[in-house]
C-alpha positions in Angstrom: 6.6 -79.1 38.6 10.3 -79.4 38.4 12.3 -79.3 41.6 14.8 -76.5 41.7 18.5 -77.1 42.1 18.4 -75.3 45.5 15.7 -77.7 46.8 17.6 -80.8 45.4 20.7 -79.5 47.2 18.9 -79.0 50.5 17.5 -82.5 50.1 21.0 -84.0 49.6 22.3 -82.1 52.7 19.3 -83.4 54.7 20.1 -87.0 54.0 22.9 -87.1 56.5 20.7 -86.1 59.4 17.9 -88.5 58.3 20.2 -91.5 57.7 22.1 -91.0 61.0 19.1 -90.4 63.2 17.2 -93.3 61.6 20.4 -95.5 61.7 19.8 -96.2 58.0 23.4 -95.7 56.9 22.9 -97.0 53.4 20.7 -94.0 52.7 23.8 -91.8 53.1 24.3 -92.6 49.4 21.2 -90.4 48.7 23.2 -87.4 49.8 26.9 -88.2 49.3 29.0 -89.4 46.4 30.8 -92.8 46.7 34.1 -91.0 46.7 33.1 -88.3 49.3 35.8 -86.8 51.5 34.6 -85.9 55.0 36.8 -83.8 57.2 35.9 -84.0 60.9 37.8 -82.4 63.7 40.3 -84.7 65.5 40.2 -87.3 66.7 38.2 -88.5 63.7 40.0 -86.6 61.0 39.6 -87.2 57.3 37.5 -90.0 55.9 37.8 -90.9 52.2 34.9 -92.7 50.5 31.4 -93.4 51.6 32.2 -96.9 52.9 34.9 -95.4 55.2 32.3 -92.8 56.5 29.9 -95.6 57.3 32.6 -97.8 58.8 33.6 -94.9 61.1 30.1 -93.6 62.1 28.0 -96.8 62.5 30.0 -98.4 65.4 30.5 -95.0 67.0 26.7 -94.5 67.3 25.7 -98.1 68.1 24.8 -97.2 71.7 23.4 -93.7 70.9 20.2 -92.2 69.7 20.7 -89.0 67.8 18.8 -86.0 66.7 20.4 -83.6 64.1 18.7 -80.3 63.6 19.7 -78.3 60.5 19.1 -74.5 60.7 20.7 -71.5 59.0 21.8 -72.3 55.5 23.3 -70.6 52.5 23.5 -72.4 49.1 25.6 -70.9 46.3 25.5 -72.3 42.7 29.0 -72.0 41.3 27.9 -73.1 37.8 25.4 -75.6 36.3 27.1 -78.6 38.0 28.8 -77.4 41.1 27.6 -75.7 44.3 28.8 -74.9 47.8 26.7 -74.7 50.9 27.1 -73.8 54.6 24.5 -75.3 56.9 24.3 -74.8 60.7 23.6 -77.9 62.8 22.8 -78.9 66.4 23.6 -82.5 67.0 22.2 -84.2 70.1 23.4 -87.6 71.2 21.6 -89.7 73.9 23.1 -92.7 75.5 21.2 -96.1 75.5 21.8 -99.3 77.4 24.6 -98.8 80.0 24.9 -95.1 78.8 21.2 -94.4 79.5 20.7 -91.0 81.0 23.9 -89.5 79.6 23.9 -87.1 76.6 26.1 -84.7 74.7 25.2 -81.9 72.3 27.4 -80.2 69.7 26.8 -77.0 67.7 28.6 -76.3 64.5 28.2 -76.2 60.7 28.8 -78.2 57.6 30.8 -76.7 54.6 29.7 -78.8 51.6 30.8 -79.0 48.0 28.2 -80.6 45.8 28.1 -81.8 42.2 25.2 -82.4 39.9 25.1 -85.7 38.0 23.1 -88.7 37.0 22.4 -90.7 40.2 20.1 -93.7 40.2 18.8 -92.8 36.8 17.9 -89.2 37.5 19.7 -85.9 37.6 20.4 -84.9 41.2 23.0 -83.5 43.5 25.6 -85.2 45.8 28.0 -84.0 48.4 31.6 -84.7 47.3 33.3 -82.9 50.2 32.1 -82.0 53.7 34.0 -80.2 56.4 32.5 -80.3 59.9 33.2 -77.3 62.1 32.4 -77.2 65.8 31.5 -73.6 67.0 31.8 -74.2 70.8 32.9 -77.1 73.0 30.3 -79.9 73.3 28.0 -79.7 76.3 27.5 -82.9 78.3 29.3 -86.1 78.4 31.7 -85.9 75.4 33.1 -89.4 76.3 29.9 -90.7 74.5 31.6 -89.6 71.3 35.1 -90.5 72.3 36.0 -86.8 72.5 37.6 -86.8 75.9 
């Protein structure tokens, strides 16, 4: 049975949560294009290219365990090779080591633009642009994320 475009898109979007929470940053390539543009709120700002995303995220999370929960989602196919999606997210961050016992949680959504192409020898979808939007101020110790 062939996997629908909607399911392939959902799988691509899910790769961020899985890779971040499992600290398997190379698996971000299963959801994002090599030339992805990620737009985070300040102080992070715009990151261009998957390697820049990994270089920014990996050290920021080295002393944290994370849990990203994706919820409400809307996927719209623009044509055969382009889609946009909005996905709500709750991201929990738990300190380890000297930060043990501290945590911070954020609520927001991702606005993704995806393209269909041949990736790793099969037709699939990848995110080429992601905008991260926070809905409310983070709850907890935002200094864990460098947000204070």
